[in-house]
N, C-alpha and C positions, 0 to 999 in steps of 0.2 A: 841513599835516595830509599826510602822505604814502600814498599809496597802498600797500598791500600786495598783492602779487603772489603768484597760489596757483600752485604748482607743478604743472606739467602731470601729469594722472597716467600712471604709467609702462605701456605696454602690458602686457596680461595675457599671460602666458608659461603654456605647457602644459609640465608636468614632462617630462621624458624617459621616465620608468616610466611616466606615463599615456599617452603616444603610443604606446609598445611595447605596452600591454594594448589600446589601441583597435585599433591595427594586426593583433592576433593575433586579437581577437574578428571582425574583419572577413574574415580567412583563414580562420577557423572556420566562417562564416554561408556564404560562398562555397563551400566546399567541401562543408558541409552539404545546400546547394542542387543541386551538382553530384551528389552522391552519391544524393539523392533521384529525381532525374531518371533515375539509372541504374537504381534498383530499380523505379521504374515503369516500366520497359521490358524485363519480363522475356523478351520474343522477343530481345533483344540478348544477355540473358545465356545463353539456351540456345542462340544461334547458336556463341557463344564458348565455351561447354560442350563442343558436338559439334566444335568445332575442335581442342579441347584433345584430346579422345578420337582423332581421327582421327590427330593426330600423334604421339600415343602408342602406338596401334596400328600404324600402317603405318610410322614410321620407327625405333621404337624396338623393334618386336617382327617387323612383317613383313621387314624387311631385316636384322633379325639372322641369320635362316637362311639368305640368301643371302649376305652378306660375313662372317658368323662373327666376326672378332675383329678389335680395334685393338691390336696388340702383343700385351699379356698379358691385356687386358680383352675381356669382349664388346660388339660394336658396338651393343648396346640401352643398354649403361652409358655408354658414352662419347658417345652422341648426346643421352641424355636431360639433361643440363644445357642443353645448346644450345636442345633440344626448348622449355623453360621460358622460356629467353631469348626465343626468338623470340615468345611470345605475350607477354611482358611488354613488350617494344619496340615490337611491333605495336601494343598498346592505349596505351603511353604517348605514342609520336609522333602517333597517331590523337587523343590529347584536344587538341592544337592545332587540329583543326577546329571543336570545340566553340566555340573562342574566336572563331573567324572567323564561325560561324553567329551569335553572339551581337552581333558587330559589326555583321553584314548586317541583322538585324532590331532593330536599336537597343537590345538589352538592355544593351549594354556602355555606350552612351550613359550610361543612367538609373542603371547603375552608377558611372561615374566623377565623378557630382554630389556622390556622399558624401563626405565631411571626412576621408577616409583617405587613404593614398599610392596612388598609381597602381599599385604594385607588387604592391598586395595582392590584386587580382583574379586576374592570370596566378598567384601562388603558393597561392591557395586553391584554384585547378583543378589544381597539381600536388600538394598534399596529398590532393585526392578522389582523381585517378589513381592517385597512389601506394598509396592505402588501399585502392582497389579491386584493383589489380593483386597486392598482397601477400596479400591473401584467395584470390585465384585460384591463386597460387603454392602456397600452403598445400595448397589442394586438389590441385595436380598433383603435389607431392611425396610424395603419400601412394600415388601408382603408382609410386615408386621399386623397391619389391621386384619388380615386375612385370618391370622392367629389369633385374633383379639386382643393384641396388644396397643395400649396407646401410645403412640410415639410422639413425644414432645421434642420441639427443636434441640432442648438442652440434653435429653436424652440419647437423640440421635447422634449430634456431635460426640458425647461420652463415649456412645457404642462405638464409632468409627474408630475413635482414639484406641480403645482396647482390643479393637480386631487388628489394626495396624502393629501395635505392640506384640499380640500373639503372634502375626505374620513374622516379625521379626526374629522373635525368640525361635521358631521351630524352622525357620530358614537358617539360621545361624546352627540348629540343631542338625538338620540337613547337611550342610556344608561341612560341619563337623565328621560326621560320618563319611562322607564320599573322602575327607581326606586321611581317615585312618583303614577305609576297606579301599584296597586300590583297584579290585577287578569290577567292573560295570553289573557283570551278571551276579557276583557274590552281594554288591550294594543291592541293588534290585530285588533279590531274593530277602535280603536283610529288612530293607525296608517294607515290604510287603507282611512279612511275619511279624513286624513292630506296630504296624498300625492300625490293626483292627483290634486288639488289646488296647492301644492306646486311646483308639477313639471312643470305644464303648464301655472303658473303664474309667471315665472322666466325669462322671454325672452329666453326660448329653443327654442319655432319656432314662436315666435313673439316680437317684441321689445316693451318696455312701452314706446317708444317714439310715437309708433303708435297707441297707446291704447287710451280710454278716460280718462280723468283726475283722475276720481274717480278710475277707475282699474288701473291705474299708480302709486297711491299712495298705494294702495293694493300691487303692485308687488315692490315696493321700501320696503315694511314692511318684504319680504321675502328673507332670507340669500341665498336664492340658488339665487337670482338674481344676486349677486355680485360674486357667483361663476361662474356661465356663462357668465357674460360680463369679467370678467379675464380673462377668457380660450379663449374667443373669440378674446380678444385683442391681448393674447399670439400666438394664431394660426394663427390669419387673418393679425395682425400688424395693423391694422386700429384703429380709435377712437371708443370707446363706450360710454356707460351712463355715466361713471364718470372716470375719470384717474386712472389708474392702481394702483396706492399706494392708492387712495381712497377705491376701492375694497379690496384692502388686508388689509386696515385698519378695513372695515366693517367685513370681515369675522374673525379676530383677536380679535375684539370686540364681536361677536357672541361667538366666541369659550372661551374667559375668563368668559362671562356671564354662559355658562353652563357647564363649569369647577368647576366654583363657586357652582351651584347647584348639580352636581354629587360631588363633595368633601363632602358638607352637608348630603348627601342622601345615600352615599355608603354606605353598609353594612346593611341597615336596611329591 
């Protein structure tokens, strides 16, 4: 009598589409958590609103009487796309600090035990940050007539898309920094050190075409330069430093680079 061997059960595999659904659900849960945390801090939203109003009134309106025009357009119209970009980039990069605080207080460790890919946590924060900033950019674009910009529905929709892409790129940059720099205090100091050169050497208040050659090279290494240039072409409809597709390609290249860093460093 020969013994029959029972074949070993094959390991249970999860279909690719099911894993994708689980990952997307995890990203949605984390984004919802971060958005609720923002809504429950009305003081932060008010301070950001005051900052928006300050930039619009001082740069777009106050300096317009002193400087007059840039080429054939009013100075207020020229700097307005850059003003919104400054707000978008500032909030996007700051999203990395929320990741650092979650790691500092152990929240990150609790989230990482969930059976989902580790990249879902930072991607959820990117979605939350991009959603919040896109909403703020819509509010800021309402001030466009005050800056002398004729805003058509097509330009409005395209500008919101540009600022949403900018928010994604710089949220990923901020999160990548947070995965590389472990200490919260060091991260805050690094962000503060990098923000002002990045914001003001981006063409937001003056063009790289009017800068000395050595400074223009630095401005072309700044990813925000391409975001400002693309937003300015979208809102004003005139030629920029580069064709719109070149600006879009540069932003996509930066996004691919920092996403690779984020994928390699997430969860560490």
